[in-house]
N, C-alpha and C positions, 0 to 999 in steps of 0.2 A: 682024842676026838670027842666032841660033845654030841650027845644024843639029840636028835631032832624031836621037838614036841609040837603039838598042835597049838600051843599057847602062842599068841601073837604078842610081840614086844615092839614098842616104838623104837625108833632109831635113837632117841634120847636115852631110853633105858639101856639099850645095848651099849652105847658109848659110856654111860656112867658105870656100868658093870665092868667094861673093859678097863676104864681108867682106875677104878678102885682095885681090881684084881691085879693090875700091873703096877700099883703104887705110883701113879703118875699125878696125883692131886697137887703135890707141891710145885711141880713144874708148870702145870696148868695155872695154878694160882699166881705164880711169878709173872706169867704172860698177861693174865687177866688184870692184875693190879696195875700194870703199866697203862693199860687202856682206861681203867677206872680213874687213875690220876689225871690223865689228859682230858677225859670227859668231864670230870667234876671240876677241874681247875680252869678249863677253857683254853682258848688259843693264846691269850695273852701270857699266861703262866707257862703254857706249853712251849712257847717261843724261847723262854729262858731256861727250860728244863733240859739238862744235858744227859742225865741218867736217872733211872728209877730202878731200884733193886730191893727185893724182899729177901731178908735173911731171918730165919726163925719167925719171930713175931714183930720184927722191926723193919720199917720201911725207910730206906735211905734214898734221899732225893738230892741230886747234885744240880745246883742252880748256877747260872752264869751271872746273876745280878745279886750283889750283896744287899741292896736296898730291898729287893723283893724277898730275899731270904729273911731279913729282919722283920718285914711286914708279916710274912706267913708264920713266923715263929710265935706270934701272939695268938694264933688261932689253931694251934696243933691239935687240941682235943676235938675241936669241931671238924677239922680235916680228917682225922682218924675216924670219927663217927660217920662222916659222909662216905668215905671210901668203904668202910665195913658194910654200910647200908647198901651201897652199890654192888658189892661183892656177894651180899646175901649171907654173910657169916662174919663172926668176930675173928678176923684174920690178923689184924694189925693192933698191937698194943702200944708201940712206940713209933715216933716219927723223928728222924734225924735229917735236918736240912744242912747241906754242905755247900 
């Protein structure tokens, strides 16, 4: 049981402490990166996005359009940079479009 202190903590600080103490960062990142993909890529790409999965430092995106997959493959570095910027950390090093 933790001792009570007179120190006031924000809910954000409490949640961050809980997440780090329970080693939940990777799970939170996996959820957040899906949202970042949809936000950064917009509704048009979101319509053709079947799955978004983060494993280690690689983002796997399954698309239902081969034309879109080909088009996005030309801008992988830019997409990685945009999503990392949205996430606020260098989380993704590789992007695999399927």
